[in-house]
N, C-alpha and C positions, 0 to 999 in steps of 0.2 A: 255250217258256217260258209257264207258266200264269197269269200277274196281273200287276196293275201295280198299283204301290205310291201310296201316299197321298201322301207327300213326296221321291218319288225325283227331283225334276226330270227331268231326262234320263236317269239312269243305267239302265241293261238287261242287261248280259252277254256272253260271253268265250271263249279258249284258248294254245299254243306251238310251238319247236324248232330244228336245225343243218343241214348240207348236204342236198339231195334225196337220197330214194332212187335208187339205181340199177339195181336190179333186173335183167329179162331185157337181156340185151347187145342195145343196137342197134335196138330194137324201137319204131318212130316211127310206125307205122299199122296199126290192124287190119285184115285183109283179110278183106272180104265176102264170101268165097266158102267152098266145101266145107261144113263143118259149122255155120260161123257165116254166117248168112243174115240178112238184115232186108226186112221186108216192104216192097215198094214201094206196095202198096195193100191193101184188104178182101180180094181175092181173087187177087191176081197177085205171087208172089214172084219175088226173083231165082233166075237159075237157079241149081241146085246139080248140080254134075258128078258129086256122089258118088251111086253105084248106091244105090236104095233097097233096106231087106229087112226084112222083118218077124221078131220075136222069133223065130218058130219055124222059120226057114230058114238064120240064120246060123249060122257057126262058128266055133270058136275066138274067143267073145265076151269082149270086157274090159268093164270098168265104161264105163258111157255115161252121161256127167251133164256138166254147166256150171254156174258160177256167177255169181250176178248180185249185186254190190256196190249195198251201200247205206250213204249217208251220212245219217247222224242229224242233228239239227241243228248249224249251223256257225256260230251267230251270233256265238258269241266268239272264232272262230277269225277272223273278218272284223274283229271287232272291236277286238281288241287288238293286230292287225297294223297298225294304223292310225299314223301320226305324231300323232294325236290323243294315243294312249294309249300314246305313248311305244315305240313299236315293242316291243312286250315280247318277243315271240318271238324274233325276230331280233337283238335285243338280247342274249337270255339266251343263246340256245342256238344261233344262225346260220342259222336256216329257220323256217318257217313249216308250222302244223299243215294248215292247207286245201289248200295247194299240195302238202305232202307226201302228201295222201290221194288227190288224182288224179293227181300223179304216179307213185304205186305202181301204180295200176292202166294206165295205159300202160304202163308197164315190164312188166306182170305178164297183159295180157288175154288175149294168146296163149297163155303157157304155163299158164293156169288156165282157158282158155275163157271167158272173160267178155264174154258179147255184149251186156252192158246194165246200164246205172247207174242207180239209183232217189235221189233226193235226195229228204229229207220233211221240207223248209220249215225256217223260220227260217233263212233265207240270211245273213243280217245280224240285228246287233242293235239298231239304232237306223235306221230306217227313212229319217229325215231326212237320214243324213249319207253323202255321196256317196263317202266314202275308203273305207268299208266296202263299199260296193256294189263300188268298183273293186278289192279284193281279191278278193270273190266272184268278179267277172267272170274275174279273170287264172286263178284257179283252174280254175274250168270251163272257159275256153278251153284248157288242156290237151287236155281230154277230146275237144273239138271238132276241135284240130289233129292230134289222132290217129285221127280218125275214129269214137271210140267213144261210140254213143250212148247219150242220158241221159234221164228225165224230171227237171224240176223243178218245184216247186210253191210257192206263199206261204204262209208259218207268219204266226201273229199278229203276229210281227215284221216282217214285210216289207209289211205294210198301214197306212196310215195311222190306220184306225179298228180297234182290235180288241177289241171289245164279245164276250163270250163268251154261250154259248146254255144257257139253264136249261129254260124252256118253250116249246111250239108258236108261242104269241104273238113268241118273238125271232126268229122266220123274217121278220119284218119292219122288222127294224132290224141295221144291221151285218154283214148279207150281202155278195156279188158286186153285187147289182143296187142297193143303195144308194151305191155307190162311184162317184164322179167318175173316170173312167179314165184321162182324159188327163192326173189329176192322180197318179197312182198312180206311186212311183220302181221297183218290181216290174215293172210293162209297161213301163218306159222301157229297163231294165236287160234284162230278157228278154224283149223281145216276141215276137208269134206268128213275126214274120219269122225271128227266131233259130231258134225252134224246130223252124222249117221246112227249116234245113238238116240236120236229123238224118234218118239216113237210114230210120228207123224212124218217125217221125212221120205222125200222120195227120190230126190236128184240133183245135182249140181250141174251146171255147163262143164265147158270142157276147161275153162279158165279157174274152176272153183270159186268165183266172186258171185255167181246168180245161184238162186237156188229156189225149190218149188215143196211145198208141203199140203198133206190133205188130213182135213181133221172132220169128224161127225159129229153131230149134235142133231139131237131128236129125230133120227132118220136121216136126216140132210147133212149131203158133204160137202166142204168148202174147200178148194183150193186158195192158198198163201202162196202167191209167185213175187218174191223178194229179187230186187234187181239193183245191185252196188252201183256205187259211180259210175257215171259214164259207160254204160253198155253198148258194146260195138254192135255192129250191122249183124255179125255172125249170131251175136248173143240174141238180137231180136229175134232173129230166124229160130235158134234155140227156143225161145219164150214161146214164140207162135206154135212151133212143132208140139211143147208142151200141151198148152191148151188143146192142140189138134186131137192129142191122144186120151184126151179128157173131156167129150166132146159134152157131159150133161153136168158140169161142175160149175158152181156161181164161183167166179174170181174175183179174190181180193187183191189188187195189185198195189205192192208195198215199196217204194223207192225212195232215195235219198233227195232228189230234187225232180220236181214235177209243176206244182204251183207255188207261185207267189203271193206277194201282200202288197197292195199300191202305197202310195206314200202317206193316205190317211191312217196308214196302222191296221184298216180293217177291212177292206175291199181287196177281192182275191182279184191278182193279175198274172196272165198268163206267161210263162218262160219259153224262149226259147226252144231249150231243152225239151218240154214239158209238151211244147205242141209238135216235134218231133216223134215223141212217144205216142201221142195222139193221132197222128196221120199214120204211124207206121206199127203201130199194135192195138191199141185202144179201139178207135172208132169204128173197126170192122170186126173187132171180135166183143159179140154180143155177151159173153159171159162175164166179161168185166165190168160190174157193177158199182165199185167202190175203188177209189184210188187215197194211198195214205203217201206223206212225203213231210219231211222236216225240211232242214238245209237252209230254209229264210225265217226269219225271227218271227214269230207271233202265231197268228190263226185266222184262218179264213176256208170258206167253201164257196165252192162253185160246182155247178151242175148243169153240164152239158149233155147236148143230145147226139146218140152214134148214129150211123148209120143205116139202124133197125129202126128209128124211131123210139128210142128208148133211153131214160135218162141214166148219165154216168156222176156220182158223184165224187167229185175230187176235192180231197181234203189236206191242208198243210197244218202242222203243227211244230213248234220248235219254242221252247221257252228259255234259250240257252242265254239271252242277252235280260232277262229277267233278274230279281234281284238272287244273290248267293246263284247264279250261275243258272237259275230255273228254280233251285229251292225244292227240287225233285217232283216236280210236276209232271204228270202223267194223265193218261187217258184211259177210259172204260166205255168201250161202245155195246150198249146192251141190243142183242139183235130179238126182237120181240114179233115171234110169228105170231103168236094169237093178236096181237094188237095190228100188225101189219106197220111196224113202222121200226126205227133204230135211232134210239134215244144215245146221246153222246153227254160226256162229263169229264172234266178236267179238274183233277186235285191231287193234293200232295199228302202223303202220307206220313212223310218226316215234319211237316210242320207241325203236326199235332204231338208229335212227342219230343220236342225241341226244349231245353230246358225255358221255363218260364221268365226268367231274367233277361233270357237272350231275344225274346220275341219284340216286335216292332210293328208299325201298321203294313210295313211291307211284307209279311208273312201272312198269307193267305192261303187258308186249308182247301176251299172250294173256290173255283173261277165261276162266277154267274153270268158276265156279260153274254152277249148274243152269240158271239163265234167262241165261245167256249164252252157252253151250255145250250144244247140246241135239240131238235127233232128232226129225222128225216122221215117223212112218210113214204111205207114202200107197200105195194101190194105184190106180195112176195111169188104168188102164183101166176100173177099178170105178168111181173119185171121177167121171169124166168122160163115164162110159155114159151118161148122159141126154142131152147135147148133143153129144158126140163119139162115136158108137157105133163109129166104125171108126180109134179110135185104135191108131196104130203109129208105131216111130220107127226112125230109121235105125240099127241097132247099131255100135258100135265092135269093130274087130276086135283093139283093142289097147287099154289105158286102165287106170290106176288112179284110186282114189279120189283128190279133187283137195284136201280140206281137209288131210288129214294133209300133204301136201307142202307146203302153206301154210306151217304150222304151224313144219315142219323147217327148212324155209329160213327163215323169218322170224328164229328163232331159232338159227340157226347161228353160232357164233363170239359171242353174246349170252347174257349171263348176268343174270337179274334180279337187282336188288340185294334184299338181305335187309334184315329188317326189323330194328331194334336190338332186342336182347333186353329185354322189359319186368325191371324190380327191382321187387318190391312194398315199400311202407314196413316197415321192422324195427319200429318205433315211431311216435309222435307228435311226435317232433322229426326224423324222419330226411327233410330235404330240405337243398338248399344254401344256405346264410347269406350273404345279400349284405348289405355295410357302406352301400349309398346304398339302403337301402330305407328309404321314407318310410312308407311304412304297410304292415301285415300282417294283414286282419283274418280271423280264423278262430275257430270256436265253441271254450270253454273245454272243457277234460277234466271228465270225469263229469257231462256233459248227461244228461239224461232223455226219451228218444224221445217225442216227441209233448206236452212239455211245454210250454203256452202260454209266448209269450214277453210280459212285463209291459211295460206302457208304461213309457220311462224305463230298462228293464233294457238292460244293457251286451253289446255285441260288441267283444270285445278286440283291440286292437291289439297287434300280437307286439313292437312297437319301444316300446309303452307311451305314446307322444305323442299318439297321435290315436284313442281308443277312438270307439265309434259307439255311441248308445242311441236305441231304439225311440221314434219321434218318436207325440204325440198324437194321438189318433184325430181321424179329422174324416169328415163326410158319413155314409156306411152302414157304414164300417169299423167292426169288433168285435175286440175283444180276440184272442179266440179263431183271427184270420184268419192269427196267423204263430205256428208253434212252432218247437222244435228239432228235429232230426232227426239221428239216428245214421246216416243213407243217404248215403253219397257216393262220390267217383270212387275205383277202385280203385288210382289213384296219386296220391290224397292222402294225406297222413299226418295231416291234420286229424282228430280224433275224430267229424267229422259237418260239419252245413250247415244252414242256416236255411230253414225250408219255409214260403212264401207262399202261403197256401188263400184261397179266396175272392175272390180276385181279379177285377171286372168291368171293364171299360173302360164298358159301356154305364150302367153307376149311378154310375162313377166310385168304385167300392169298392177302396179299396188302402191300404197299408201300407210304413212303410218304415223305414229306419235312417239316422241323421246323425250328423257328427262335430257336437263344440260348435263354437260362433260364434269361438273364439280358438284353435282346433285350428291346428298349424304347417301342416299339409299346406293348409290353404284357401289360403295364399298361395304356392303352390309353381307355377311357371313350366316346371320341367323343360328349361333351355336347352341340358343335354349330352345330351340324348334320356332316354327311358324306354323300361320295359315294364311292361306291365300284364297281370295273369294271373288268371284267373277260373275254377272249375270249377262248371258249371251243369247242371241238368237239366230240361228243361220238363217241366211236368204232363201227364200222358197225356191228359188231358182240355180238352186246349188248343183253341181256337177261334180262327178269324178274327177274328169278331163282338166277341168278348169278348176278346180277348187281344194283339191286335196291336199292335206298338211296346211291349211292355212292355220298362221300363229295368232293366238288371242293375246300371247305377254312373252317377252322372253328380255333377256340381258347380253348384251354384243360380248363378242371375242369369241376366237377359236379353243373349243375346249381343249382340245390336242394339244394346246400350250400350256395347261395346268400341271403343275408338278404330279408327275409319275403317271400321268393318263396313258391307259392301254387300250380302252374301248376304242369303239368302232366310229365313224362320220367323226374325224377330227377335225374338219372345218366345221361343223355344228356348234350351236351355242351352249353354254351350260344349262340354260332353261329350253325345253320345248313344250310348250304350253297350247296344243294345236287340236285339230281336228283332223282325222286319219281321214285314208282314202275308204274306210270303212265307216265313216262318220260316228268315229268314237273318239272319246275326249282323250286326249294323251297329256300325262304329266311326267315330264321326263326329266330330270334333273343329275347334274352331277355333285354329291354330297359334299357339302365343306369339310366333313371328318373323315372322308377317304375320296379323293380325287382322281383313284384308279379307274374306275368304272362308274357309268351312269348306272339310276337306277328309275323304273318305269313304274306307273300306276296309268291302269287301263277301263274305262268305262264300257258298255255295251252300246250298240247302236242308238245314237239321239236322231229325232224329226227334226226336219226345215221347220222352217216359218213358226218355232214352237221358243217360248220363252224359258230358260234354265238356271237353276243356281247351281255354280260349281262350288265346292267348297276343298282342298288340299290340307290336311292337317298333320304336320309332321311331329311328333311327340317324342321324347327322348327317355319318359319314364316308361311309356306304353311300347318304346324301340319299335316304331312302326309308322309309315306314312299312310294315311287313308283317303282316299277320292271319294267326294259324297258327291252324286247326283240328285237335285233335290231333295236331299237329307239322306236319300238311299246310301250306304256305304257298299261298294264295286266292290269284287270278288276279287280284282286282280292287282293287289295293294304291294308295297314294296314294306321290307325291315330291316333294321341293323345299322342305320347311317342318317345323320344329322345335320340339318342345314345346307346351305345353296354356295356354293362355290362361283367365287368372283375373280376375275383375272385382273383387272386393275380399278381402280379407284374412278379415273376417266371413262370408264365404260359405261356407257347409259343404258338405262332399262327402256324397252320399247314396246308399245300397244299396236297389235293389228297387223304386225308382220316379223319376220325371223331375219338371222342373222345366217349368212352362207358363207366363209371365207371372207370376211369384208364387204359385202357384197348385201344388199335389201333381198330378198325372198321370203314365197311362202306368203304372200298375203291372204288376210282373212276376209270372208264375204258373209256380211251379216252385220249385227248390232250388237254392239257392247256395250253394256251397262257399268255400273258402278265398280270399280273392280279395287281391292282393298290388301294390304300385304300387312299382317301384323308378325311380331318378333316373339310370339309364343304359341302356343296350342290352343286355340279355344274349343270350347263346347256349343253344342248348337244354337242353347240359348243367347248367346254371345256372338253368334254371324250376323248378319247384316239382314236376314229373313224374320229373326225377333225385333221386339220393341222396347224401346230406352225404357229404365225403370221409371 
């Protein structure tokens, strides 16, 4: 994961599922014989009784390929399997995603020729929580018990200081050499002595954070070089020396951060840190033909040309911000010598074993989009010619491509849930009416797109009881900063939205709407639960510096003045419905049932210039508050409390900005469509995205 929040105390990130996979019958150990062999050292291999043959001498040749399993960021799987987080996976699904991933590998390593597993870091979410490390420890021990070798590395969530890299001078802070090694939990839970038990393990650097392994398949040796978060200059020298000492090995470089994904969610984007590694390690080491990293949310591929005119395929893969913290999605890389290609497949072994009643349209067992299922053409003999001129492999006399077999077996007897059919609104009144609606703010019919909203102008409430008006200007705010807009979410029946322009956190330029001091909703505490809905679109020009923590909706007052309040940020209001510094949806409220501490729900990262429907449902019967983004329940939810605390009946509700100790703060940047507050929990067929009966 890629950043730290300003006011997130210890919150940091997540996952889900039912009974563990059963895969191949009775497989308890991966034999390191025949085609599956592991290197004992740099020059001596375990004996391979299979006769060697070159491509020119074999007959009746089949597909000669193997697969490498890759585990992207598992941080939420470790976190939300713990008692601290109410064992969300086990409680909801009867199983856990991290264990499901590694058990699937154990059950299928022989059938699908998996000689090696690569973990891309962020093993846990909160480095100081031993319970999360225990979850990860148990999951990875499944591989160790089955004698399936793996490499592992520390991500930014696995180290005590996770400073990022921006410029070369940053190499003087936050790297492996600036850490107190004896204090680092990663080195306690995954020490060198544990790594040494891997049959493929060769060495770690002097800090213990970086390691390399060598494995062999079909007579070809490969190195996996795994570098933990923020490698130092000394660490890079060690990595270069490792490659120098193994001059004939093709190298797969595993790293936590290297390649990013652009704003469109699909295109590759180079990072400062990745460019540093490219210039200092990758570009002049021809042996590095492929890099893998997590950290940045999504998937992308970038092919660059090194100093020798050869391609280097850089891939980022990280599903932590997908449904259920990644839904146990992982990858297989099928390296096919016979067809001169690398096939890539992203799938979840956990989805297919979830109880059927828990499945919804967000459960995808296989991802088929271009960034998750693709082929890299690679003439191995040509690509490796400079450092391995005698490239040859032991051919299979029979064999078929692996990934199609994985897909067929995975989906056998499983039907992916269909997404509910969307029904677009027929008119401006086409939504379910709820008698318990406390307020429903939406623009009036007949608005003119782009017309400035004047100070004192009304944002109507459908109930007629709680209209909002634009508040007087303050500071650098100008009247043209808010306009009416006909832009709206496709499922909103409202005529349009309110667009907040020119918001700037640095200059405190913001605008807002507020209810009157005598509005009935000001005193409401929602003892029977609530549902809050909002349609939002973050402006395309949103930046962390100028727009982080922009508030969609709040209610005024210092929460520190509530009876018995003992939490943090006492100057903040009882509600924070905001866009975080990581562009996550934050719903943080002080519950009416217990005003001592706030409770928070968090989404994953949301995109700019994209309409979303947000629903927050507080259900006293289910004893939980669940945040939904476009109908998908997020993982980081809260439980045990009811309602929303109010300070006084004359404290207004506010749209488009927050409150901090009596002052307007943290303006929203973008469009806010209709917003509804209902004094009871609603089901999805009662939301504003549904249609009237």
